[in-house]
N, C-alpha and C positions, 0 to 999 in steps of 0.2 A: 490148764494144760499141764501134762506131766511128761517127764523124760521116758525114753524107751525102757521097758522092763524085760529082763531076761534071767535065765537060770544058769548058774555056773556048773562046771563039771562035777563039783562036789554037791550040787543040789540046792545051793543057796540062791535066793532071789535077790537080784540087784536092780537098781534103777527104780522107776515109778515114782520119782520125787517131783515136786512142783518145780517148774522152770525158774531158775534164778539167773543172776548175771553170768556166773561161770558157765552154766549150760548154754546160754546164748552165745558166749564167746567161742565155746567149743563147736557149736553149730556153724558159726561164721567162718571158722578156720578149717572146716572139713573139706578136703580137696576131692573127696569121692563125688561130690555134686558137680565137679568139673569133668567127670568121666575118667578119673584117674584112680589107680590103686597103689597101695604101698607094698613094694616088693623089692627085695635085695637092698634094704636100707635106703630106699629112695622112692619118691612118687613117680609113677610111670603111667603112660596111657593105658586105659583099661578097655575091655570089650563093650562096656555099657555106654549108653549115650549120656552126655552131660545134661543136667536140668537147669543149670545157671549159666548165663553168658559170662565169658571169661573177663570181659571188661568190667562188668558189675562186681564180680567176685574180687578182682584185683583192687578196685577202688576201696571196697570195704576192708580188705586185708591190709592194704597200705596204711589206712587210718588206724587200724588196731595196732599194727606194728609200731607206727610212729608214736602212738600214745604210750605204749608199753616202754619204748626206748627212752622217752622223755619223763618217765616216772609219773604219768598222769592217770593212774589207775582209777582215780575217782576225784571229783572236785573236793578241795579241802574244806570249803564252807560255802554257804549260800552267798556270802559276801564276795567270795572269789569269783563266782559265776556272774553276779550282777555287775561287777566292775571288771568285766573281761577285757575292756579297753584301757585299763589302768596304764599310765605311762605313754599312751598314744594320743591323748586328747589335749589340744592346746587352744588357747584363745588367739584371736587375730592379733593381739598385742605381743605374741610370741611366748607368753608364759603358760606353763602347764596348768591344766585345770585339775583341781584336787578332788578325789573321791570323798564323799561325805555321806554318812549314814545317820539318819535322825534317831533320836530317842524313840522308844516305843510309844505310840499313841493309839489307844484302843486296841492294843495287841498287835499293832502293825508298825513296821519301820519303813521309811522312805529313803531311797538312794538317789543321790544327785552328783553331778560334776559341777564344782563351783569355781569361778575365776579367782585366782589367788589375790588379786587386788581387793576383791570383796571381803576376803578373810582378813586382810591387813588393814583396809581403810574403811570398810563398811559397805552395806548394800548399795548397788548402783554405781560404785566407783569406776568399774571397768566399762560400763556401757554394753556389756555382754550378758546374755541370758544364763541362768543356771539351768542345767539340763537334767531331766529325769534320766537316770541311767538306763532304765528299761526302754524308754522311748529311743534313746540314742542307739542302744543295741539293736532295736528293731529296724531303725533306718539303715544302719551299717550292714546288718544281715541281709536286708532287702537288696541293697546295692551289690553285695557279694553274690547273691543268688542270681541277680540279673546278669552280671558279668560271666558267671560260670555257665549260664544257659546259652550265652552267645560268646564263647571263649575267643573267637577270632579277634575281638576288640582287645582282649588282654594280650594275646600272642603277638599282636602287631607291635607291642612295645619291646619284645625281645630282640636281641641283636640279629641283624639280617644275615650275618655270617653263620648263625645257627639255623634260623628258619628257612633260609634259602639253600642250605646245604642239601645235597642229594640224599644224605643219610637221615634227614629230618622227616619223620612220618607225620605230616600235619593232620591227616584224618584220624590217626590213632590217638594223638594227643587231644584233639578236639573231642573225640568220643569219650575218652577217660574223664575229662573235665565235665562234660555234660552229664555223664553218669553220676559223678560226684554230686552235682547240683540236684539230681533226682533223689539222691539219698539224704540230702542235707537236712531236711526237716525231721528225719528219723534218727539223727545222730544224738548220742548222749550229750548233755550240756558241756562236759569236759572236751568232747570232740569239737563242738561248735566254738567253744572258747579258743581252743588251739588253732582252728582254721582261721578264725578272725584275726588272732594275733600274728599268725604266719603271713597272711596276705595284706593286712592293713599296716602301712608304714606310719601314717599320721592322719588325724582328724582335726581340722582347723575350724573353730567355731567363730562365726561372724555374727553380727547383730541380727541378720536376716537369712542366714544360710549356713550350710555345712560344706566344707571342701574335704573330700576323701582322697588321700593319696595312697596308692597301692605299692606294695614292696615287690620289686622285680626279682630280688634274690629269693624272697619267700615264694613267689610264683614258680621259679625254677626248681626250688627244693620240692614243692608240691608235685610238679610234673615228674621229677625223678622218683618220688615215692610211689606215684601211681603206675610207674613202669618198672617196679622193683623186680618183677619176674622176667624182665628182658635186660639182663645185666650188660649185654653188648651195647644196647642203645643207651643205657644209663652212662656207661663209660664215655661213649662218643659225645653225647650231649653235654656231659659235664666238662669235658675237655674243650669243646667248642665255645661253651658259655664262659668258662674261666679265661680262655684266651681273649675273647672279645672284651670282657670286663677289664682285664689287665691292660688292654690298649685303649681303655676309655670309651669303648663303643656301647 
């Protein structure tokens, strides 16, 4: 697939190049697909019909903007992606589990989270398993997708002074989160990593199970990002949430 090709006024041919990362980003940010045109230094409603739902476009645009703002234009290394939960994984003994990357064996390395007691005292000292990082990522990502597909479970943990406010548009927030879940498998690794770190507060590893605690502040930040094109709602929701948290609600 190649980008659009056209001829300039001077007769030079432009475009017609293979799609790359920059071309995809440009495509995702083009508001023409929303039925808008750029006129008078601003985007305004155009005469043509939109071909993309606004909720879907807003979800993608919010993720791109957040990624750019936080300097995550691309993952720094494969190790950074595989250990996307670094600093969030703890054993049931309260100690952080350490990321560990094996030496290459037959051209392949293996990534684990290892209980710190095992590092200090030897294998088996903690009674906790060492976890393959890829398997842990898959389990956490699956839990995240499940919650985003039924966001009412997540929203029930927000302060009632926010969710029961006449200004809170529950259906809008639910739709934005569900659209994000629909996009989740197509996100770049850096986006998946950021989303997991934003929404996961702590993963506690027991001998026979995982406990996953979600971040309420991270959820609220995500909602505000997904509503970025509605600044009046963003201001109201932020004020209601901040007020509730300051009162311990």
